[in-house]
ZAGU-795501 format. One line per field, with one value per residue (C-alpha): x, y, z. Coordinates in Angstrom, 3 decimals, always signed. Layout:
REM ZAGU-795501
px X,...
py Y,...
pz Z,...
END
This chain:
REM ZAGU-795501
px -11.934,-14.359,-14.836,-12.852,-9.681,-9.223,-6.923,-5.059,-1.891,-2.139,-4.841,-2.843,-5.385,-5.206,-3.205,-1.351,+1.686,+4.962,+7.598,+10.924,+14.154,+14.960,+12.062,+11.328,+8.013,+5.403,+2.245,+1.557,-1.262,-0.796,-2.548,-2.202,+1.863,+3.112,+3.499,+3.197,+4.935,+4.418,+7.391,+8.039,+12.090,+11.584,+14.806,+18.030,+16.925,+19.363,+17.528,+18.986,+21.256,+18.856,+17.931,+15.105,+14.568,+11.935,+13.431,+12.067,+11.489,+11.434,+10.281,+10.602,+6.977,+8.412,+11.125,+15.071,+16.982,+19.850,+19.719,+22.799,+23.390,+25.601,+28.517,+26.676,+25.129,+23.003,+21.293,+17.503,+14.839,+11.366,+10.432,+13.925,+13.196,+15.436,+15.159,+16.910,+17.263,+16.710,+19.153,+20.880,+21.979,+20.127,+18.931,+17.987,+19.532,+16.716,+17.786,+17.719,+13.777,+11.081,+10.709,+7.525,+9.264,+6.871,+7.747,+7.223,+7.798,+7.354,+6.579,+5.002,+6.528,+5.364,+6.519,+5.162,+1.204,+1.255,+1.577,+4.916,+8.232,+11.238,+12.392,+10.889,+12.462,+11.155,+12.212,+9.744
py +5.167,+3.290,+4.595,+3.660,+4.440,+6.618,+5.384,+5.614,+5.708,+4.438,+1.753,-1.787,-3.514,-1.744,-2.978,-5.300,-6.686,-8.381,-9.415,-7.424,-8.806,-7.881,-7.690,-4.603,-4.914,-2.686,-2.403,-1.845,+0.358,+0.873,+2.093,+2.418,+4.469,+5.201,+2.727,+3.352,+1.291,+1.970,+0.483,-0.468,-0.189,-1.511,-0.266,-1.482,-3.454,-3.367,-4.311,-6.570,-4.357,-5.249,-3.081,-2.621,-1.744,+1.113,+4.551,+5.324,+8.485,+7.726,+9.980,+9.169,+9.750,+8.957,+7.485,+8.160,+5.508,+5.376,+5.405,+3.702,+3.271,+5.419,+4.280,+6.830,+6.701,+9.210,+9.401,+10.826,+11.542,+12.512,+14.969,+13.753,+12.647,+10.917,+9.663,+6.542,+5.538,+2.754,-0.166,+0.703,-0.547,+0.712,-0.686,+1.432,+0.927,+1.270,+4.591,+3.429,+4.221,+2.632,+5.149,+4.343,+5.419,+5.665,+4.823,+5.822,+3.069,+4.456,+2.166,+0.322,-2.945,-6.142,-8.483,-6.286,-7.079,-10.139,-10.804,-12.680,-12.390,-10.441,-7.637,-10.151,-10.019,-9.789,-13.644,-14.262
pz +25.162,+23.538,+20.401,+17.130,+15.981,+19.776,+22.076,+25.988,+26.086,+29.912,+28.643,+28.855,+27.435,+24.386,+21.446,+19.755,+22.740,+22.002,+24.477,+23.163,+25.511,+28.599,+29.615,+27.583,+26.625,+23.463,+22.473,+19.495,+16.780,+12.917,+10.653,+6.604,+6.418,+10.084,+13.071,+16.500,+19.699,+23.111,+25.122,+28.328,+29.514,+33.151,+35.412,+34.158,+32.113,+28.612,+24.917,+22.398,+19.870,+16.457,+13.633,+10.551,+7.073,+8.687,+9.693,+13.901,+16.225,+19.106,+22.357,+26.389,+27.617,+30.844,+32.851,+31.649,+29.849,+27.752,+23.517,+21.750,+18.253,+16.147,+18.592,+20.651,+24.328,+24.445,+27.813,+27.667,+30.610,+29.948,+26.252,+24.547,+21.208,+18.847,+14.677,+13.728,+10.101,+9.020,+9.174,+11.585,+14.386,+18.277,+21.359,+24.184,+28.642,+31.080,+33.260,+37.908,+37.034,+34.833,+30.907,+28.738,+25.422,+21.900,+18.847,+15.946,+12.999,+9.235,+6.829,+9.406,+10.575,+8.723,+11.973,+14.590,+12.805,+15.726,+18.474,+20.133,+21.189,+19.632,+17.538,+13.527,+10.891,+7.358,+6.971,+10.221
END
Protein backbone atom coordinates (compact mmCIF):
# COMPACT_ATOMS: atom_id res chain seq x y z
CA UNK A 1 0.00 0.00 0.00
CA UNK A 2 1.20 3.47 -0.74
CA UNK A 3 -0.87 5.30 1.90
CA UNK A 4 0.99 6.74 4.90
CA UNK A 5 0.54 4.53 7.95
CA UNK A 6 -0.48 1.45 5.92
CA UNK A 7 1.86 -1.47 5.21
CA UNK A 8 1.95 -4.98 3.78
CA UNK A 9 3.65 -7.87 5.58
CA UNK A 10 4.92 -9.35 2.28
CA UNK A 11 6.31 -6.10 0.82
CA UNK A 12 10.04 -6.54 1.35
CA UNK A 13 10.71 -2.88 0.44
CA UNK A 14 8.83 -1.67 3.52
CA UNK A 15 10.27 -1.26 7.00
CA UNK A 16 13.64 -0.51 8.49
CA UNK A 17 15.93 -3.51 7.90
CA UNK A 18 18.24 -5.12 10.45
CA UNK A 19 20.39 -8.23 10.17
CA UNK A 20 20.13 -10.00 13.55
CA UNK A 21 22.20 -13.21 13.80
CA UNK A 22 22.48 -16.65 12.25
CA UNK A 23 21.07 -15.44 8.91
CA UNK A 24 17.94 -14.08 10.62
CA UNK A 25 16.72 -10.68 9.42
CA UNK A 26 13.94 -8.29 10.38
CA UNK A 27 11.97 -5.35 9.04
CA UNK A 28 10.91 -2.88 11.72
CA UNK A 29 7.90 -0.56 11.96
CA UNK A 30 7.48 1.72 14.97
CA UNK A 31 5.15 4.28 16.44
CA UNK A 32 5.18 6.25 19.67
CA UNK A 33 4.49 3.36 22.08
CA UNK A 34 4.69 0.10 20.13
CA UNK A 35 7.13 -1.44 17.65
CA UNK A 36 6.52 -4.31 15.19
CA UNK A 37 9.35 -6.46 13.88
CA UNK A 38 8.74 -8.85 10.95
CA UNK A 39 11.40 -11.52 11.51
CA UNK A 40 12.47 -13.98 8.81
CA UNK A 41 13.98 -17.18 10.23
CA UNK A 42 15.61 -19.52 7.68
CA UNK A 43 15.13 -23.27 8.17
CA UNK A 44 17.37 -24.60 10.97
CA UNK A 45 18.91 -21.16 11.69
CA UNK A 46 19.64 -20.25 15.32
CA UNK A 47 19.58 -16.73 16.73
CA UNK A 48 21.96 -15.57 19.45
CA UNK A 49 20.51 -15.65 22.96
CA UNK A 50 19.83 -12.09 24.10
CA UNK A 51 17.62 -9.99 26.35
CA UNK A 52 16.34 -6.42 26.46
CA UNK A 53 14.32 -4.34 28.92
CA UNK A 54 11.25 -4.05 26.66
CA UNK A 55 8.45 -6.61 26.87
CA UNK A 56 7.86 -8.66 23.73
CA UNK A 57 5.10 -10.70 22.14
CA UNK A 58 5.83 -13.03 19.22
CA UNK A 59 3.43 -14.59 16.70
CA UNK A 60 4.41 -17.23 14.14
CA UNK A 61 2.78 -16.01 10.92
CA UNK A 62 4.20 -18.71 8.63
CA UNK A 63 6.33 -21.82 9.03
CA UNK A 64 7.70 -23.32 12.21
CA UNK A 65 10.35 -22.66 14.83
CA UNK A 66 11.37 -23.43 18.40
CA UNK A 67 11.06 -20.61 20.95
CA UNK A 68 13.60 -20.86 23.77
CA UNK A 69 13.09 -18.88 26.97
CA UNK A 70 12.75 -19.45 30.71
CA UNK A 71 14.45 -22.84 30.50
CA UNK A 72 11.89 -24.11 27.99
CA UNK A 73 12.20 -25.09 24.31
CA UNK A 74 8.71 -24.90 22.82
CA UNK A 75 7.95 -25.90 19.21
CA UNK A 76 5.76 -23.29 17.51
CA UNK A 77 3.96 -23.18 14.17
CA UNK A 78 1.75 -20.69 12.33
CA UNK A 79 -0.80 -19.28 14.74
CA UNK A 80 1.20 -19.91 17.93
CA UNK A 81 2.33 -16.92 19.97
CA UNK A 82 4.20 -16.15 23.19
CA UNK A 83 5.00 -13.44 25.74
CA UNK A 84 8.51 -12.56 26.89
CA UNK A 85 8.89 -10.20 29.86
CA UNK A 86 11.63 -7.57 29.73
CA UNK A 87 15.04 -8.84 30.88
CA UNK A 88 14.38 -12.53 30.11
CA UNK A 89 17.09 -14.21 27.98
CA UNK A 90 15.56 -15.78 24.87
CA UNK A 91 16.23 -17.02 21.36
CA UNK A 92 14.59 -18.79 18.45
CA UNK A 93 15.68 -21.74 16.33
CA UNK A 94 14.30 -22.36 12.87
CA UNK A 95 12.41 -25.56 12.17
CA UNK A 96 12.54 -27.74 9.07
CA UNK A 97 10.88 -24.96 7.07
CA UNK A 98 11.50 -21.19 7.20
CA UNK A 99 9.38 -19.07 9.53
CA UNK A 100 8.05 -15.53 9.61
CA UNK A 101 7.49 -14.19 13.11
CA UNK A 102 5.78 -10.94 14.01
CA UNK A 103 7.38 -9.54 17.19
CA UNK A 104 5.67 -6.74 19.08
CA UNK A 105 7.69 -4.61 21.53
CA UNK A 106 6.56 -2.11 24.12
CA UNK A 107 7.98 0.38 24.50
CA UNK A 108 9.78 0.57 21.12
CA UNK A 109 13.39 -0.63 21.28
CA UNK A 110 15.70 2.37 20.85
CA UNK A 111 18.38 0.17 19.26
CA UNK A 112 15.93 -0.88 16.52
CA UNK A 113 15.15 2.64 15.34
CA UNK A 114 18.22 2.59 13.05
CA UNK A 115 19.25 0.06 10.40
CA UNK A 116 22.21 -2.13 11.20
CA UNK A 117 23.32 -5.49 12.49
CA UNK A 118 22.77 -7.36 15.72
CA UNK A 119 20.26 -6.94 18.51
CA UNK A 120 21.75 -3.69 19.74
CA UNK A 121 21.98 -2.45 23.26
CA UNK A 122 20.89 0.77 24.86
CA UNK A 123 24.58 1.67 25.13
CA UNK A 124 25.28 1.25 21.43
